[in-house]
N, C-alpha and C positions, 0 to 999 in steps of 0.2 A: 534583533537589536542592532544598533549601528555599531560597526566595527571601529575600534580605535585606530587612529592614524590615517583615516581616510581624509579627514579635514584638518586644516592647520590650527583651528581653534574651536573652542566649544561654541562660540557664537556662530561661526560658519556652519558647524554641524547642526545647530538648532535651526538656522535659516533653511538649510537643505531639507531637514525633516519637515519643516512647515510647508515648503514648496511641494513635497511629496504628498502631504496630507491634503493640501488645497487642490492639487491636481486630481487626486482620487475622489475628493469630495465633489469637484465639478463633474467628474464622470458619473457620480451617483445621481446627479440631478437630471440626467438624460434618460433615466430608466426608472421603472417602478419595481423594486426588488421584493416588496412585501408579499404580493400574491405568490410569486415563484417560490420564495422561501417557505411560505406557509404550506404550499402544495407538496414540496419535497420534504420538509421537516429537517431535523438534525441528522437523520440517517437515511440512506437509500440503499437498496439491494445491491450487493457487490462491493460495498465499502467494508472496511474493517473497523470494528470496535475493539480497541486495545487498552489493556490496563498495564500499569507499571508503577514503580516507586517514584514518588514525587520529587525526590532529591533531598539534599541536606544543605544547611547553611553553616559553614565553618566560620569561626571568629577571624576577623581580619587582623586584629591586633590584640595581643594578650601580654600579661606581665611575665617576666622570666620565671621559670619554675612551675607555671601553671599547666594543667592538662587541657589541651584544646578540645578533647572529647567532651569535657564537662560543659563546654559552651557551644557544642554543636547540636543543632536542633533540626527537626524535619521541616522542610520548606512548605509552608501552607499554601503558597501560590504556585507550586510546581504541579505538573499535570498528573492526575491519578487515572484519568480516562481520556482517550482521544479517539476521534473518528478520523480515519485515514482514507483519503480518496485513492482508490486503486485503478482508476479508469485509464490513465495515460502514463505509460512507462517510458515513452520516447524512443523505443527501439526493442530489438529482441533481447532476451536475457543474456548478458555477457558479464556478470559479476559486477555491474556498475551500481553506484550509489544513486538512487532516484530521489529527486526532491519532491516527494509526494506531498500534496497539500494536507494539512491537518484542519479539516473543516469545522471541527467542534471539539472543545476541550473543557473538562471539568476539573478544577483544581482540588487539591487535598482538603482545603478548608471547608468544602461542601460535602465530601463523601469519605474523607479519611483515606487510609491506605486500603486498596481493593485489589483482589486477584481474580476471582471468578466473575465472568461476564456472560450474559445471555440476552437474546433478542426474541421478542414475541412476534406473532404474525399479524399485528395490526398494521394499518396503513395511515401514516408511516409507523414503522416499528418502534416500540418502546425499548429502552435499554435498562437492564438490571445488573447491578454490581453488588458483590458481597464483601463485607469487611474481612480483612486477612491479617495474619501474623507471619506470612511467608517472608516478608522483608525484615522482620524483627519485631520485638515487643519492647518498646522504649518507655521508660518512666522518668519522671523528674521529681525533685524534692527541694525544699529550701536549703540553701547553704548556710555556713556560719554567718555570712553577712546579710542573710535574709533574702538574697536573690535566688531565683529559680535556677537550678543546675541539673544537667543531665547526669543521672546516677546509674550505676550498674546494679547494685543490690537493693532489695526491698528495704524500706525503712518507714518509720512513722511519718505521716504526712505526705507520703509518696502518692503520686497520681500518674495516670497515663499522659504521655507527652501530647501537646496540642497537635492536631492534624493526624494523630494516630487513628482516631475514629472521627466520624462526621459529627456536626453539631446536633446535640440531642440524641445521639446514637451511642453505640457501644460495640463490643466485640461480636455481638450477634446481629448486627444491623444489615438489612438488605435495602439498597437505595434504588429508586426508580427515576429514570430520566425520561421525561415525556417526549415522545418522538416528534410531536408537532411543534411544541414551544421550547423544548430544552429545559423545562422547569425541573429542579431536583427536589424530590420529596422522600421521606422515610417510608418505605413500602411495608416493612415488617421487622420485628425483633424476634429472633429465634430464642426460645426458652424451652427447657425440659422440666415438665411438671411444675411450671411456674417459676423455675429458677433460671435466670438469664445466664448466658455465656459469660464467663469471668475473664477470659483473656486469650484462650487458644483460638478463638474466632472461627471462621467458616472456611469451607473448601470451595469446590466447584459448584456451578449453577447449570441447570438443564431445563429447557422449556419443551413441553410436549404439546404440539398444536392440536392433536386429536382430542385431548381431554382438557385443554386450556389450563394446564397445571404447571407450576414452577417448583422444581425440586432443588434442594440445597443440602449440602453435607455439613453437619455440625462436628467440628474437629475435637471438641471437648467431650461430648457424650457418645460419639460414634453413631448417632442416629441420622437418618435421612428424613427430612421434613418435606411435606407436600403443601404448597400454598395455592390458593385460588388467586385469580387476577385482582380480587378485591383486598388482598393481603391477609385473608383468613387462613389460619393453620388447619388443614384438612386431614391431618394424620401423620404418623411417623412409621418408619420401618427400622426395626432393630436387627441389624446384621449379626451382632454378637450373640443374640439369643435365638434368632430364627434360622438364619442361614447356616451357621456353624453346626447347629444341632441337626439340621436337615441332611448334612453330608457325613454325620458321625464324628465331627470334631468336637473337642471340649468347648462348651459355651463360654462366652465372656460377658458376664452380667455387668450391669451398670454399677459404678462405684458411687455410692451416695455422697462420699466426701471428696469427690474429684473436683478439681478447680484450681484456681491460682489466687494467692493472696499477696499482692504487691507490697503490703506493709510488713511482710515477714522477711527477715534476713535470708531465709532459705531461697527466696526468689532471686534468680540471677539472670539478668537480661542477656548475658552472653552464653547461657547454657539452655538450649531449647528443651531439654528434658525436665526443666522446672517450670515450663509454661502451661502445664495442665492438659497436655494432649492425652487423648484416649490411647490405650495400649495398642501396639501394632496390629494385633489380630482383629481389631474392630475400628482402626483409624482409617477413615475414608477421605479421599481427596477428589479425584476427577469423577464427573457424571456425564451421562449421555442417554438419550432415548432413541430406540430404533425398533421397528417392527413390533410395537406393543410390549416392549420390555425396557426396563431401566438397567443400564450398565453402569458399574461403579468400580473404582480401583481401591484395593485394600493394601495397606503398607506391608503386611506380613506376606512374604513370598512374592511380592509384586504380582498379585493375582487380580484378574479381572473377573468379577462376578456379575450376575444378572438376575433379575426377578421380574415376573410378569406383571403387567398393568391391566387392571380390569377396565371395562368400558367407561366407568365413571372416573377413572384415574387412580383408584385405590390400589394398594399393593396386593399382589397375588400371593399364593402359597407354594410357589415352585422355584425357589432359588437354586442356582447351579453355578458351578465354576466354569468359566469359558476359556480362559487363557492363563498360563503362568509364564510371566515374562522372564527371560534369562537375567541373572543378576548383572548389575552395572559395576563400574569400577569403584563404587563407593555407595554410601547411603542415598537413596533416591526414593521418590514416590511417583505414581502415575497421576499427574495432575490435570492432564488434558486428554479427552476422549472425543473423537469425532468419527462419523460414518460418511462414506461417499454414496453415490447412487447405485453402485454395484454391490453394496453391502459390505465393503471392506472396512475394517476398523483401523483408525490411526491413533497411536498412543504417544504422548509427550511426557517426558520425565522432568521432575523438578528436583534438583539436588537439595539436600538437607540445609536448613537455615543455619547461620553461624552466630547471629546476634552481634555482629561487629559494631563496636561503639563509635567508630568513625564513619559508619554507613558506606563503607567502600565495598568490601567483599561480603555481600549479604548471603551468599551460598557457598558451598564447598567448591573446590576447583572444577574445571570444565569436565563434567562426566554425563551431562544430560543428553539423552538420545531422543530421536523421533522414529518410531517403528510402525510397521504396517502388517496386518494379518488379513488373509482372505479365507473364505469358506471353501474347502476343497471337497466336501462331501457331507453326507447326512446319515445318521444311524437309523436303525429301525424305530427307535423312540422319537424320531424327528428332531433330535438334538443335532445342531451343526457340528461339523468337524473342522477345526481351524488348522491352517498349515502349521507344521510343527516348529519351523524356524522362521523368524520374522524377517521381513525386508527392512532395511535401515536406510535413512537419508543422511547425507553429509550436511551438517549444520555448522556454518562458519568455517573459517580457515585456520584458527589456532589449534595447536595440539593435534588431537586425533579426529578433528571435525565433529566433536560432540559438545557443542556449546549451547544446547537448547536450555531455555528457562522454564519450560513447562506449558507453553501455549501452542495450540495447533488448530487449524481451520482449513476448510476446502472452499476455494473460490472459483470464479470463472476463468476461462482460458483467454489467451491473447493472440492477436494476429501478428504478422511479421513486422508491423510497425510499432508494436507494443501497445496497441489500443485494445481495451477490453472487448471481448466478443460476447454480447448478451445472448446470442443463440446457443452458446456452449454452456455446459453445466458440469461442475465438478472436475475440471481438468487441471487445476492449479492448487498446490499446497503452500500454505503460509504457516510459519512457525516463529515464535519469539526466541531471541537468543542474545548472547553477550559477545562483545569484542569480535563482531562477525567478520570484519575485513582485515583483522590484524594478523596477517600471515607471518609465520616464523621463518618460512623458507624465503631467502632473498630473491629467488627468481619469481616466486609467486607475488611477493610484495612489489617487485618492479612491474609485473604484469598488471596488478590491480591499480597502481598509481594512487594519487590523493593520499599521500602518507599521513597528512594531518587529519584525515577523516577516515582512519582505518578502524580504530577501536570503538566502533559505534555499538550501541545497544538499541535494538529495534526488531525489525521484521526481516525475514528472508523468505522469498517466494521462488518456487521452481515447479516445473511440470510434475504431475503425480507419477508419471512413468519413470522419472529420473531418479531411480533408487541408487544407493551407494554401490559402487563396483570397486572393491578393494580399497585402496588409499587414494582414490580419485577425489580431488577437491570439488566443491560446488561452483564450477566455473560458468554454468548456465543458469544463473540465478539473478534475481533482483534483491537489492538491499535498501532498507529505509531506516533512518534514524528516528527514534521516538521523541526525544526531548528537544531536538534542533538546537543543541548547545555544544560547547566544546567537548570533544570526545575525551572520556576519562579512561586511560588504559588500566587503572586499578579497579574499576567497577566490575562487580560480579553479581549476578542474580537480580538485576534491577528491573527485569521485564516480567510481565505477568501473563495473562491469558489473552486470547483473541477469538472473536466471533464474527462470522460472515453469513449474511442471509442471502440465499439464492432462490430465485423463482424458476423452478424447473418444470417444463411442460409435461414431461414423462420420465419415468425411471426405467432403467434396464431391468429385465427379468432375471438375468443371470446373477449368480453369486449372491443371492438374497439370504440374509441371515435367517436360519431356521428352515430353509426350504432347499430341496435338492437341486443341483445344477444339471443332473442327468436323470431322465426318467427310466433308464434301463434298470430292471430289477436285479437284485444280487444274483450271482451265478448259482446254479443249483448245486446241491451237495453231490460230490463225486469222490471217487477213490483218488488218493493223492498220486501225483505223477511219480513215475519211477525215479526221475532225477529232478531236483528243485530247479526252477528257472534261475538264470544268472541275474544278479543285481543289475539294475539299469543305471546306477550311479546316483550321486547326491542331487543332481538336478531334478530327478524324478521325485525326490523327497519334498520338494516344494509343493507338489500337487497330489502326492499320495503319502500315506503313513508308512514310515520305514522303521525298522527296528535294528539294533546293532547286529551285524553279521547275519542278517536275514534279508530275503528279497522283499521288494515292496508289496504291501498288501493290495488286494483288488480295490477298485473304486468303492467308496462308501463303507470301507472296512476299517477297523481300528486294531490296535495291538493289545492283546490281553497279557498282562504280566503274570497272572496266575497260570493260564493255560500255555503261555509262551507260543501263541499262535494268533493269526488274524481272525477276527470275529466281527459279525455284523452289528454288534452292540455289546454293552457292558452288562455284567450280572447285576441283579437288584442291589447288592450290597457294595458294588464298585462305583467309582467316580471317574468320569472322563476328564482327563487333563492333557491337553496338547496331543491328542490322538492316542493316548494310552489309558487303559482301564486300570485304575489304581485301587487297591484295598485301603481301608481306613488306616491300617498300620503303616502303609507306604507314605501317608501324608504327614505323619508326625515328624518332628525334627529328627534328622538323620535318615529318614525313609527314602525309598526310591523316587517318590513324587513330592518331596519336600522342597523342591526347587533349590537344592544345594548347588547343583550344577545345571546348566541349560538342559531343558527337558528332552531335547533331541538326542542327547548323548554323543554328540559329534564335536563338541567344543567345551572348553573350560572357561571359567570366568575371565573376561578380557581385561586383566589387570595391566597397568603400565609396566614399562621396563624397570621402574624403580619401586614397584609395589609387589606385595605378596598377599595371597588369599589366606585369611586366617579365620578362626572361629567356626562354630557349627554351620553357619550360613555362608562360609567361604567369602566373606566380604574383603574387598581389596583395601589394603592399608599401605601408606607410604612406609618404606623400610625404616626411616628414622623416627617413625611414630610408634613402632611396635615395642611393647614391653610385657613383662610377665606379671600376672596377677598374684593374689595371695595363694591360690591353689596351683600355681605354676602354669595356668593357661595363658595363651597369648591374647593380648588385648591391644586395641588401637587407641592411641592418645589423640585427642583433638588437635593438639599442637605438637611441635617437635619436642623431643625429650630434652630435659635439662639435667646434665650429669647422669644420664641413664634413668632418670625418674620422670614420671608424668606429672606435671603441675598445671592442670587445666584451669585452676582458679586464679592464676597470676594475671593481673590486669595486662591488657595489651601494651599500654604505655605506663611504665612505673613512674613513681614520683621522682621529680628531678633531683639529682644529688646535690646540686648547687643552685643558689638563688639566681645566678646569671645565665643558666643554661636554658636553651629554647628547645621545644619539642621538635621532633622530626617534621620537616616541611615548613619550618619557620626559621627566620634569620634574625639575629640581633640588630636592632636599629634604634639608635638614640635612646638607649636604656629600656626598650621594650622589644617584644618579639612580633615580627610582621610576617604574615603569610608570604611565602617566597614569590608566588605569582602576582602579588600586589606591590612589589617593591619597584619604585621608579629610580632611574639612574641619578636623579637629582637628590636622592637621599630621603625621599618622602614616601610614606606608606599610604597608598591609595585606600580610601575608606570604602565601605560597602556601597555598591552602586556605581563605582568607578573602576577604571582599569588603566594600567600604564600605557602610554603611547608606544608605538613600535620602537622608537628610538629611546624610550625610557626617560624622556626629558620632562614629562608632565603627566598628570592624571586626567583622563577623559571620562566623561559621564557615559554610562551605558544607556542606550535607547532601545526600547522594544518596538519592533514594527507593529503598527496598528493592525487589528484584525478586521478584514474587510469581507463583506459578502454582498456585493452589489449585483448588477445585472449580469456579471460574468458567471460562468459555471461554478458549482460549489468548490471552494478551495482556491479559486482563481480571482485575481483582482485586476482592474483596468490598468493598462500600461500605456506607454507612448504609442502613437500611431493607431489608436483605436483597437488595440489587441488586448487579450486577456492573458495574464501571466501567473504561473504558480507562485505562491507566496515564498516558497523556498528558493525560487530562482530570481527573486526581485532584489535589486540593490537598493541601498538607501537613497540613491538619486533617482529612483524610478525606472531604471534600465532593466529590461527583461533579458536574462542570460539563457543560453542554450542548455546549461547544466546548473545544478544547485550551487549557490555561492557559498563561500566559506563562512560559517556562522560567526567566526571571530573577526572577519573582515568583510563586511557587506558593502564596501565602497566600490568594488569593481567585480567584473565577471572573472571566473577562474581562468588563469593563464593570460590575463590582460591587465596586469598590474600597472597602475599609473604612477607617475613620478610624484613622490610625496615631498612637499616643501613646507618648512615651518615659517617661511616668509609670508606675512599676511598680504592679501591682494592690495594693490594701490587704491588709495581712497579716491572716490569719484567726486570731483568738485563741480557743482552745477555752474554753468556759464549763462550770463545774461546776454541774450541776442541783441545786436545792434540794429538800428532802423535801416532797412534796405534802401539803396539808391533807386530812384524811379527809372524805368526803362524808357527808351524812345518810343515815338508813335508807331513805328513799324517793327518793333521788337517785342519779344516775350521773354519771360523769366523761366529758366529751367529749374529742376528740383535742386540742383546744386547752388542755385542763387545767381547764376550768370545770365546776362541779357544776350539773346541771340536773335537774328532776323526771323521774322515770322514764317518766311518761306521754308525754313528748316524744321518747321513743326512736323513731327513724326505722327503718322497715323497709328492709332492704338491697335487697329486690327492687323492681322498678319499681312505682310506684303504679298501682292499678287504680281507675278511676272507679266510684263506687257506682251501683247501678241506681236508676232513678227510684222515689220513694216511692209506695206503694200506699195510696190513701185508701179506707176501707170506705164502701159506699153502701147505705143501708137502702131497699129498694124499697117503693113504696106498694102497698096491697092492690089487686090487679087486679079489673077488672069481670068478672062472670061472663059466659062465652060462651053463646050460644044453643044449642039442640039441633042436633046434627050438625056442631058446630064444635069446634075445639080451639085451644089457645093455643100459639103457637110460643115459641122461646127469647127473642125480642125483646119478648114480652108482647102481641103482636097476636093477635086471633081469626081463624083461617083455617078453611076447610072441612076436615072430618075426612078424613084420608088413611089409606091402608093401611100397616101395618107401621111406624107412627111412634109414638114415645113422646109422651104427652100430659102437659102440665104440670098440676099440681093446680088444681082450680077455685077454691080459696081460697088465702089467703096461707100462708106457711110455718108449720108447727106450732110451737108454743112450749110450754114446760113448763106443765102444768096446763091446756092448751087442750083443746077438744073433739076427738073423733076426726075424721080426714079423711074427707070425703064425696066420692066419685068420681062422674062422670057415668054414665048408664045404659050398661051393657055393659062398664064398666071396673072394675078391681079395685085395691085398695090394695096398694102394694108391700110388700116384706118389712120395711122399716124404718118404714113408716107415713108416709112423707114424699112419695111420688110415686104417681101413678096409672099402671097398666100396661094395655095393650090386652088384650082377652080371649085372644088367641092366646098371650100370654106368661103368662097366669094359671096358676098351678100347679093342675093337676087330677089328682086321685088316680086312677090307672088302676083299671079294674074288669075282673075276670076272669069269663068266661062259658064254661062247658063246657070247662074245661081250657085254653082260649086266653085271650089277653089282648086286651081291646078297650077303647079309650078312649072316655069319654063327654064330648062337647063341649057348651058352652053354646049357647043359641039364636043363630042366625046364623053358626055355625062348623061345620066338618065335619072329621072325622078325615083325616089325611094318608095318603099311599100306604102307609106302613109301619105305620099305626095308632098312631104314637107321639106325634104332635103334632096340634094343631088349627089349621086355616087358615080365614080368612074365606071365606064363600061368594061366588064371583065374580058380579059383576053387581049386588051390593048397594052 
């Protein structure tokens, strides 16, 4: 959009925008974009398909005493899915904000609010997104005046807010975006025994190229559905009934009465526990396929499970627990799961939703992590052994660098110039996050710069090897904004998932899930050594299983809690979790393997300095939120305590105590309340679609830059000088900047602010030309209209320097050379040589002068001006006896053919 204040008036701004559109339209006429666009489609390998909250529209002007949340609605035109071009970063990763082009966008009015995203293996790839309640579950109902209002509690006549779900869809909808045309269609509606999803919606998506199957997690029933590419439901997997029973845990059967009723007052859009979610032990979010197995994240204990996939894509009968993630500093779920080509698994956490009615903080404070696990061995049963403590990545600069929003993907690497290297594969990690560049440390903030573009919600990318080292911030990263709008420092949890398709020629054979990394057999049984070996330190525990106060186990060995010794595998009734063989009793709440504390036994829950771990799961809670329940147990209140009591049902903004009061964020203006950011200094409240000028004197209309996809590369538009420019770097006047422009002021490049003046440009008055006066016969008229002599006409071609002047020189009469000498061209007398032309003995002849006299043996030339040697003297041939014989002068002899005379050698 065009920034306010760049132009002195709306008319001037409109003219500038028209010039930009005309210039780009002219550039379109010199190329044929249709074939190229059709060949590439809306998505290309290496790009990122990203989901996010589409945003909200707050009322600009309300009456005093009204709650603005009641008139705040989801933005139907905001982006729910965007394709981000990751090919050109403009340099090495140095924590800079990259103006990456958004080559394709799907607004919320076509697919609703989506989180899970997946790509198939078609050419071009199709995109699939799943309906989600991760950003909230918003409802509306008619108010007393009959107008639709945003309400918090369920009531008669309530319905889901527009753009919560796509048109014709609902909470169980999966949408397909055609990779060639960009057409959006309803792919499938998830239902359980014919009953559609009522509100909890869906979790992650995963596509398996080997079986051409699409997997989706139903957040309401706890089932995983498998769909064919034609949208047919090919079967379900019940984790609560199958997987839990397989490992000896109590099963969690389906609740026939589960669901949500938004017409009931028990439904509270600010309390996620009323949204109809499945219980934690069977609530599934993130999904991924790898090595013929389906991996999924379960809320209870933050565990990663897997189940085998048959050749036809159907579910196997071998579920197992893979990893138990250490608890976070608050309630989270594993919403993103990805694998790289070395078999390492990457996990992204999504903090719990809040249901904020103002659509600002959609998730709990920054506690989201991005973790990585690698296979460090394999048991006798061929089950992989994962490293016991995860590697962590620093995401964003605020707080403790844990600002992830739950999306993670692996992309291509980059060269030193920041250009994508298509020959690489799996060298870069991308994650979604919030307030990514909003550093609380003043030194870091000064280092990052662009203070007005710090609290961005979008993508962070860094090399996969750059794991977190202590409190080191992510200084070697790229950052990208999702919405390309003014950064909102209050926004939380506005980002979703990310998917990147890579075409890898080959995969590494090391660290493959389910396969050993070393072929060496286990060591043979032998008598224990006299003295146990000394521990090798915590670093070894990243690659070998360690136990408290015990040495590291040998490669491919695990620790048995029952035997308190290293073993090549677990007993039949034991379960492997993070390198330890656990009995069924150890997995129940309070057990040794219940994930109450990190499974490595070397760290406690990483709560903040103002938090305390409470409850049987040792969840971190802010100190001012802790209160005592009816049985004396410690509980955590969703909000701060009010007089020592927890009142979670109190609305965020209570009813105004007086009719003249305005809600926070609004100011009183002419008897009404105006949004503070929309107030002009002239005392006017700028309406929707307008914004105050920088000096506040007037309201300027907002203009959106048109979306172009001409003959330039995907995400780039033609700019001046025949170049292609990233859309994020293009000013409203068509100038291509070296860095992304300020989305609030697209009038100039960053750091090159122009002088702004409210004085309109002088009017241009057309002049009527006078009849020119005729020039003289030998004159001509210049471009300026003056008459000048014709001899002053300039040649249009470039001037050529004249050659130097040649001055004639009359040579003096040379002195006669002696006998046997000749005169050379320089006028000097030199001994006579053979076959050389001799200069005349006297000066050049002149008219009326005497005939030329040549030295003895020389003859006068044909023109009488030069002397020729005897061999060149014309001698008439003489014929004797029918043959032809030449007669030569004295000192010469006939040649071999008798046709020429040659000097006699030796003379």
